VOPA-665590 format. One line per 10 residues: number of its first residue (from 1); their letters; for each residue x, y, z of C-alpha. Coordinates in nm, 4 decimals, padded with zeros to 6 digits, always signed. Example, Ala and Ser with C-alpha at 12.3 -4.5 7.8 and 13.67 -1.06 7.14 Angstrom:
residues 2
1> as> +01.2300 -00.4500 +00.7800  +01.3670 -00.1060 +00.7140
This chain:
residues 291
1> mkkfifyivk> +10.5324 +03.5185 +11.2901  +10.5686 +03.4400 +10.9174  +10.2362 +03.6116 +10.8504  +10.3509 +03.9189 +11.0377  +10.6807 +03.9353 +10.8467  +10.4974 +03.8826 +10.5176  +10.2557 +04.1618 +10.6128  +10.5446 +04.3993 +10.6884  +10.7132 +04.3118 +10.3590  +10.3901 +04.3858 +10.1711
11> iltaiillai> +10.3578 +04.7246 +10.3416  +10.7197 +04.8167 +10.2675  +10.6805 +04.7054 +09.9068  +10.3658 +04.9154 +09.8710  +10.5428 +05.2191 +10.0207  +10.8406 +05.1789 +09.7859  +10.6175 +05.1383 +09.4810  +10.4118 +05.4420 +09.5843  +10.7308 +05.6458 +09.6322  +10.8540 +05.5437 +09.2868
21> fldglytyif> +10.5182 +05.6331 +09.1321  +10.4993 +05.9738 +09.3038  +10.8617 +06.0488 +09.2190  +10.7904 +05.9810 +08.8520  +10.4686 +06.1821 +08.8576  +10.6207 +06.4881 +09.0262  +10.9235 +06.4782 +08.7968  +10.7037 +06.4519 +08.4879  +10.5049 +06.7596 +08.5959  +10.8213 +06.9598 +08.6659
31> mksenrgkie> +10.9554 +06.8663 +08.3234  +10.6530 +07.0415 +08.1737  +10.7015 +07.3619 +08.3728  +10.8464 +07.6663 +08.1955  +10.6913 +07.9771 +08.3537  +10.7264 +07.9346 +08.7296  +11.0896 +08.0368 +08.7686  +11.4285 +08.0896 +08.6112  +11.5654 +07.7435 +08.6834  +11.2921 +07.5466 +08.5094
41> avvnskakky> +11.2865 +07.8067 +08.2317  +11.6488 +07.7142 +08.1557  +11.6207 +07.3398 +08.2236  +11.3209 +07.3017 +07.9926  +11.4482 +07.5380 +07.7239  +11.6252 +07.4963 +07.3935  +11.9228 +07.6908 +07.2595  +11.8999 +08.0696 +07.2948  +12.1201 +08.3608 +07.1932  +12.2105 +08.6418 +07.4331
51> dvvilgssra> +12.4414 +08.9378 +07.4142  +12.4288 +08.9699 +07.7931  +12.3375 +08.7200 +08.0643  +12.3329 +08.8418 +08.4257  +12.4030 +08.5992 +08.7092  +12.4118 +08.6352 +09.0868  +12.1920 +08.6747 +09.3914  +11.9151 +08.9238 +09.4626  +12.1841 +09.1901 +09.4299  +12.1915 +09.0977 +09.0624
61> nnhfvsqmfe> +11.8186 +09.0395 +09.0330  +11.7362 +09.3854 +09.1733  +12.0291 +09.5852 +09.0342  +12.0555 +09.5183 +08.6595  +11.7718 +09.6611 +08.4503  +11.7535 +09.4244 +08.1524  +11.5412 +09.6563 +07.9396  +11.8120 +09.9242 +07.9443  +12.0532 +09.6774 +07.7821  +11.7830 +09.5882 +07.5287
71> nnglqtfnyg> +11.7325 +09.9572 +07.4533  +12.0988 +09.9638 +07.3524  +12.0559 +09.6736 +07.1132  +12.1809 +09.4041 +07.3532  +11.9647 +09.0947 +07.3892  +11.9665 +09.0426 +07.7629  +11.8144 +08.8393 +08.0446  +11.8682 +08.8771 +08.4181  +11.9052 +08.5312 +08.5728  +11.9883 +08.6648 +08.9187
81> msgghlfeas> +11.8074 +08.4649 +09.1877  +11.6996 +08.6028 +09.5231  +11.8686 +08.4064 +09.7990  +12.1004 +08.2355 +09.5539  +12.4716 +08.1766 +09.6003  +12.7483 +08.1208 +09.3471  +12.6757 +07.7458 +09.3755  +12.3470 +07.8024 +09.1938  +12.4829 +08.0665 +08.9537  +12.7529 +07.8270 +08.8364
91> lllklmierk> +12.5041 +07.5437 +08.7896  +12.2668 +07.7660 +08.5935  +12.5491 +07.8642 +08.3589  +12.6426 +07.4967 +08.3129  +12.2842 +07.4209 +08.2158  +12.2811 +07.7032 +07.9614  +12.5985 +07.5665 +07.8062  +12.4539 +07.2135 +07.8108  +12.1552 +07.3501 +07.6168  +12.3814 +07.5171 +07.3621
101> yeikniilea> +12.3076 +07.8768 +07.4561  +12.5146 +08.1291 +07.2629  +12.6275 +08.3935 +07.5125  +12.8594 +08.6836 +07.4336  +12.8886 +08.8407 +07.7805  +12.8312 +08.7216 +08.1365  +12.7884 +08.9875 +08.4036  +12.8388 +08.8213 +08.7409  +12.7482 +08.9967 +09.0647  +13.0415 +08.8878 +09.2777
111> dlnlsndqes> +13.0685 +09.0603 +09.6142  +12.8960 +08.9419 +09.9323  +12.8377 +08.5975 +09.7800  +13.2145 +08.5412 +09.7616  +13.2144 +08.4840 +10.1385  +13.0825 +08.1283 +10.1053  +13.0873 +07.8366 +09.8638  +12.7877 +07.6547 +10.0049  +12.4586 +07.5921 +09.8328  +12.1573 +07.8047 +09.9125
121> egvaakflpy> +11.9284 +07.5238 +10.0239  +11.6025 +07.6912 +09.9243  +11.7244 +07.7833 +09.5755  +11.9310 +07.4704 +09.5118  +11.6275 +07.2535 +09.5883  +11.4605 +07.3810 +09.2728  +11.7196 +07.1990 +09.0606  +11.6497 +06.8630 +09.2260  +11.3428 +06.7545 +09.0219  +11.5822 +06.7282 +08.7250
131> ihsseviknh> +11.8668 +06.5418 +08.8956  +11.7964 +06.2212 +08.6992  +11.7552 +06.3927 +08.3638  +12.0716 +06.6052 +08.3653  +12.4252 +06.4825 +08.4193  +12.5244 +06.8437 +08.4844  +12.2883 +06.8695 +08.7826  +12.3809 +06.5231 +08.9086  +12.7535 +06.5985 +08.8994  +12.7098 +06.9427 +09.0555
141> faaepifkel> +12.5363 +06.7905 +09.3591  +12.7616 +06.4834 +09.3777  +12.9816 +06.6265 +09.6545  +12.6866 +06.7253 +09.8756  +12.6551 +06.5278 +10.2040  +12.3091 +06.3884 +10.1253  +12.3635 +06.3273 +09.7540  +12.3023 +05.9520 +09.7758  +11.9668 +06.0007 +09.9466  +11.8671 +06.2693 +09.6975
151> yyvpfyryik> +11.9673 +06.0612 +09.3979  +11.8854 +05.7028 +09.4944  +11.5925 +05.7202 +09.7372  +11.2705 +05.7723 +09.5379  +11.0623 +06.0743 +09.6381  +11.3044 +06.1667 +09.9203  +11.3974 +06.5000 +09.7651  +11.0333 +06.6008 +09.7258  +10.9605 +06.5206 +10.0914  +11.2720 +06.6886 +10.2298
161> fdskigfrei> +11.2146 +07.0071 +10.0293  +10.8374 +07.0011 +10.0321  +10.8081 +07.3788 +10.0795  +10.9962 +07.4383 +09.7519  +10.9183 +07.1419 +09.5264  +10.6377 +06.9641 +09.7053  +10.2639 +06.9280 +09.6490  +10.1886 +07.3015 +09.6588  +10.4329 +07.3703 +09.3757  +10.3076 +07.0723 +09.1767
171> ykiakeektn> +09.9514 +07.2011 +09.2134  +10.0479 +07.5476 +09.0866  +10.2371 +07.4044 +08.7902  +09.9387 +07.1878 +08.7024  +09.7133 +07.4963 +08.7186  +09.9647 +07.6835 +08.4993  +09.9973 +07.9631 +08.7535  +10.2720 +08.2045 +08.6557  +10.5056 +08.3939 +08.8875  +10.6718 +08.7308 +08.8269
181> aldnlgyypl> +11.0204 +08.5723 +08.8149  +11.0379 +08.5983 +08.4363  +10.8778 +08.9429 +08.4074  +11.0861 +09.2448 +08.3019  +11.3394 +09.0129 +08.1351  +11.4236 +08.8712 +08.4771  +11.4821 +09.2056 +08.6503  +11.2845 +09.2638 +08.9720  +11.2408 +09.6360 +09.0562  +11.2173 +09.7484 +09.4189
191> qkhkngnmkn> +11.0502 +10.0544 +09.5653  +11.1454 +10.2718 +09.8614  +10.9855 +10.1592 +10.1890  +10.9857 +10.3602 +10.5099  +11.0492 +10.0412 +10.7087  +11.3356 +09.9213 +10.4903  +11.6439 +09.8045 +10.6800  +11.8947 +10.0815 +10.6210  +12.1590 +09.9452 +10.8561  +12.4060 +09.6722 +10.7716
201> nivnlnplph> +12.7205 +09.5503 +10.9447  +12.9589 +09.3401 +10.7361  +13.2679 +09.3886 +10.9533  +13.3066 +09.0144 +11.0125  +13.2429 +08.9169 +10.6503  +13.5430 +08.7964 +10.4532  +13.5690 +08.6737 +10.0933  +13.7070 +08.3239 +10.0492  +14.0548 +08.3438 +09.8930  +13.9544 +08.0979 +09.6184
211> nkyyeeikrl> +13.5784 +08.0662 +09.5942  +13.5218 +07.7350 +09.4174  +13.2159 +07.8394 +09.2207  +13.3430 +08.1830 +09.1254  +13.6506 +08.0180 +08.9768  +13.4278 +07.7643 +08.8046  +13.2196 +08.0369 +08.6379  +13.5386 +08.2113 +08.5326  +13.6743 +07.8888 +08.3746  +13.3456 +07.8129 +08.1995
221> ckknninfip> +13.3441 +08.1577 +08.0409  +13.7020 +08.1207 +07.9202  +13.6399 +07.7715 +07.7813  +13.3276 +07.8832 +07.5948  +13.4626 +08.2176 +07.4667  +13.2269 +08.4231 +07.6826  +13.3413 +08.7688 +07.7895  +13.3429 +08.7545 +08.1704  +13.2489 +09.0748 +08.3555  +13.2497 +09.0275 +08.7357
231> vmtpmcenvv> +13.1307 +09.3309 +08.9319  +13.0655 +09.4418 +09.2874  +12.7342 +09.6227 +09.3178  +12.6413 +09.9193 +09.5422  +12.5434 +09.9308 +09.9085  +12.3942 +10.2220 +10.1002  +12.6079 +10.4937 +10.2559  +12.5843 +10.3875 +10.6210  +12.7098 +10.0288 +10.5950  +12.9636 +09.9392 +10.8609
241> gmnyfdkvkk> +13.2593 +09.7400 +10.7305  +13.2801 +09.8651 +10.3723  +13.6463 +09.7621 +10.3635  +13.5033 +09.4188 +10.2744  +13.5058 +09.5381 +09.9137  +13.8752 +09.6244 +09.9430  +13.9343 +09.2680 +10.0621  +13.7489 +09.1380 +09.7563  +13.9573 +09.3570 +09.5255  +14.2760 +09.2294 +09.6859
251> aypeihnyen> +14.1756 +08.8647 +09.6528  +14.0171 +08.9038 +09.3077  +14.1748 +09.2037 +09.1315  +13.9810 +09.1345 +08.8106  +13.6457 +09.2133 +08.9771  +13.5259 +09.5649 +08.8958  +13.4313 +09.7581 +09.2100  +13.1088 +09.9589 +09.1734  +13.0045 +09.9536 +09.5387  +13.0169 +10.3339 +09.5690
261> vvaenkyfss> +12.8731 +10.4332 +09.2300  +12.5318 +10.4734 +09.3950  +12.5518 +10.5381 +09.7686  +12.2797 +10.7775 +09.8866  +12.0166 +10.6103 +10.1025  +11.7353 +10.7570 +09.8938  +11.8292 +10.5167 +09.6142  +11.7991 +10.2068 +09.8341  +11.5033 +09.9929 +09.9356  +11.7235 +09.8291 +10.1986
271> cghmtdegak> +12.0937 +09.8731 +10.2650  +12.1946 +09.5992 +10.0229  +11.9307 +09.6481 +09.7542  +11.8692 +09.9515 +09.5370  +11.5325 +10.0850 +09.4343  +11.4330 +10.0860 +09.0679  +11.5638 +10.4437 +09.0442  +11.9009 +10.3474 +09.1892  +11.9223 +10.0365 +08.9705  +11.8700 +10.2495 +08.6608
281> lftgriihdf> +12.1551 +10.4811 +08.7596  +12.3808 +10.1836 +08.8222  +12.2826 +09.9983 +08.5046  +12.3431 +10.3124 +08.3000  +12.6970 +10.3281 +08.4357  +12.7609 +09.9602 +08.3566  +12.6356 +10.0002 +07.9992  +12.8488 +10.3118 +07.9545  +13.1638 +10.1447 +08.0876  +13.1405 +09.8062 +07.9181
291> f> +12.9130 +09.8381 +07.6150
């Protein structure tokens, strides 16, 4: 019996040591990554200066043409993240501030993402390799239900989110494979597709009266003397439930409503995402109105 127990202890010890080793190895590789995505590009960066930083979901990523700002003499990067929520946008801004970025203006896409204050699991996972190296990331995740497992159990986060930060991603980082996330100054242009979903029903969608992470971004901008420009971006003309944007305006009167600036279906790749042509029309209007 003693031999059996001793054997089990040896196996468990070996597993724990292996987990600690792999955790350290994966983290080390992620700390060397700078060209796979926007999160690691910020985490592993030094101080930068921007006239305009764009934050939000894919409706920021696909709607703000960074080069048009640059053409007007405004140093700009679009940090919108497809699938992201305000949870991730707020954390990204905190990391920029932690790294001493100098930012004059923040444009925040704040519309559909105001309806929740939860993390976007797939996007949030990409911050987790750095949870031990950044107090900002640690504190941002501290209220999450599985924080203790993520923080204290070695290699747990890499197993749980293997599809995002597991072996495949490690392999691509090691091979120095780039993605298109940082192309076009962060802006991702879309084209018109005949099979694009041109129907959307947001009747049951409601903005939270006090979205935690929207308010956090707002406070961070005020504290750091950043001009805060929250905007609602366009949707196609046949959306059902467009009074959602009226609800947003009522709850957050400071948010600028641009949902109907571009409306014709021909300017949309899908009902919630404009084509490159539509994005250029929209961006031109934003530059005209604010810059």
